[in-house]
N, C-alpha and C positions, 0 to 999 in steps of 0.2 A: 567156549561152547555154552549154549543155553542150558540152564539147569531146571527152570520151572516148566513143567508140562501141564497144560490146562486140564487134562484128564487124569493126571497122576500116573501116566503109563510109561514104563521104560521102553527104550528103543526096541528091544527084543519083542515086546508085546505089540508095539506098533506094527512091526513086520508081520506078526501073526495075524493081526486084525486085517491087514491088507491082503494077506493070502486067503483068508476066509471070505472076505468081502469081494475079492476080485479073482476068483479061480480062473475065469476065462482070460482075464488080463494077464495073469501069471503064466498060463499055458502059452498064450500068444507071445509073451515076452521071451520065453525060452526058445521058441521057434525063431523069433527075430534075432536073438543073440547069436544063434547058430548060423542063420542065413545072412545076417547083416541087414542094414536098411539103406534105402535110396535106390533100389533097383528100378529099372524101367523109366528112368528119367530122360527127358528129351535132350537132344544135342544143344538146344538153346540154353537149357539149364546148365549144361556142362560148360558152355562158353561164359556164362555169367559167374560161375563158381569154379574157376580153373584150378585153384589150389586147395579146395576143400578136402578132397580125398587124401592128399598128402598130409594136410593139417590134422585130419581126424586120425590117420594112422599114427602120426607122431604123438598124439595125445592118448592113444589106447592104453599104454602102460599106466597112465594115471587114473584110468577107470577101474578102480579097485576099492576094496574095503567098503566104506559107507556109500560109495557111488559105483559099486561093482555092477549094478543093474544097468548102467549107462551102456548104450550100444553105439559104436562109431558108425557114421555114415560111410558106406563103401562106394557111393557115387555122389556127385555134386547135386544139390537140390536147393533151389530158392523157393521159399514158401510164399508165393505171391497171392494166394487166395485167403490167407489168414487175416481176418479183420475183426475188430472189436471196438468198443467205445473207450475213450480215454477218461481220465479223472474229471474232465470238464463235461463229459457226456457226449462229446462229438465223435463221430466215426473216425477210425484211424487204421493203418496197416503197419506191418513191421518195418516198412520203409522209414517210418518216423524215427526209428532208432539207428539209422544209418550212421556208421562211424563208431558204434559201440558194440562190444560183445554182450550178448543178451542171454539171460537164463529165463526162458518163458515157462511159466508154471500155470496149468489149468487146475482150478479147485472149486469146491462148492461147500457151503456150510453143512450140508447133510452128509458129506464124506468125512468120516472120522479120521482116516489117515491124513487127509488134506489139512484138517484142523490141527492135528498133532504136529505136523511139520512146519506150520506157518511161523511159529516163533523163531525157528532156526533160519528160515528164509529171511525174516526180518533182521536177524543178527548178521547174516551174510551181507545183506545190502548195507547195513550200518557200518560194517567193517571195510567192505571192499567196493561199495558203490562209488563211482566217480564218473568223469567224462569219458572213460573208456569201458566201463562195465555197469550194467544195471540188471536187477531182478525185476521181472515184469509179471506179476501174478494176475491172471485173468479169472475173475469169478464168473461161474455160469449158472448161478441160481436164477430161476424164473422169478417174475415179479419185479418189484422196485428195488432200490439200492439199500433200503433200511436194514434188512437182515444182515447182509455182509458187512455193512458199515458198523453195526452194533457189535458183531463178533470181533472185528479187528480192534475196535475200541476196548472191548472187554478184556482181551488178552494183551493189551498194551503195545500193539503194532504202531511204531512211530517213524519207521524209515521207508515203508512201502506205500506206494500209491495204489488206489483202487481202480483197476481196469475191469470192464464188465462186458458180458454178452449174455443177455437173458433169453436169447433165442437158441442157444446151444449150437449156433452155426459154426463157431470156431472149433468146437470139439468134432463136429461132423466133418469139417474140412480136413482136420488132421486124421480122422478115421479113414477117409477116402485115400489119403496119402499112405496109409498103412502104418501110421505112427501112434494112434490112440486106440487103446482097447479098454480102458477104464480110467478111473481117477485115483490119485493125481497123475497128470501127464507133465513131463518136464523136458524141454528141448534146449539145447545149447546151440546158439547161432553166432557166427562170426560177425565182424564189423561191416560186412557187406550183406548181411541177412541170409547167408548161406548156412545150411544145417551142418553142424559138426557131429552131434550125437543126440540121442533121445532115450528116455526111459519111461516106463509105466510103473507106478508104485511110489511109495515114499522113500525119502532119504534124509540123513542127518546133514542138512546143508551148511551148518556151521562147524562141521568136523574138519580136521586137518586134511583128510582125503579130499573133501569137496573144495576146500580153499586151494589146494595144490592143483586140482583140475582147472579151476577158474584162472588161477595165475598162469598156468600153461596156455590156456586158450587166449587170454589177453596178450600174453607176451610172445606168442608164436607168430 
């Protein structure tokens, strides 16, 4: 697990900051945890993701501890409207990662919990990233790429690539799907791009709990 925290904040304080900074997100997350996610999905989506419901259910016991805020999808959902720019600056969609289990994370440099969890996401990608799994962090700062690039360089991120959407369209797309209420937002998608689970708020992504969840998702 990572030990260096750029703001010198312990994980407990990280959660406290997230709670204060995102009361609306937290309240919504409680509702979503109780109601589940993925309701109101079309029959077409169900046909494209026939095994997602069963896979999410099988992984639910692993959504505990440091990743207890993860909510399993109770209906199949393929996120076809999610789009952003790749490291080369060209537009792309989640279809680009077909064949890989993906941990999609939306973040911004002005979001303190996002900044706090980034070293752990980097450590997770460094340890577990391969041809079957990838962490995909999408920055939604407005303006050019210089600020997020400088931040990632400053904290020593060396395993993650920079994906960008300075229009915040990707966040709004997930908000319309009932998945995004604040930052950070993290989604776990299977190798067909179908939603397994989602969470709002930070997590310790290099923890044993997180790695067990990822191993389960990749191997199921």
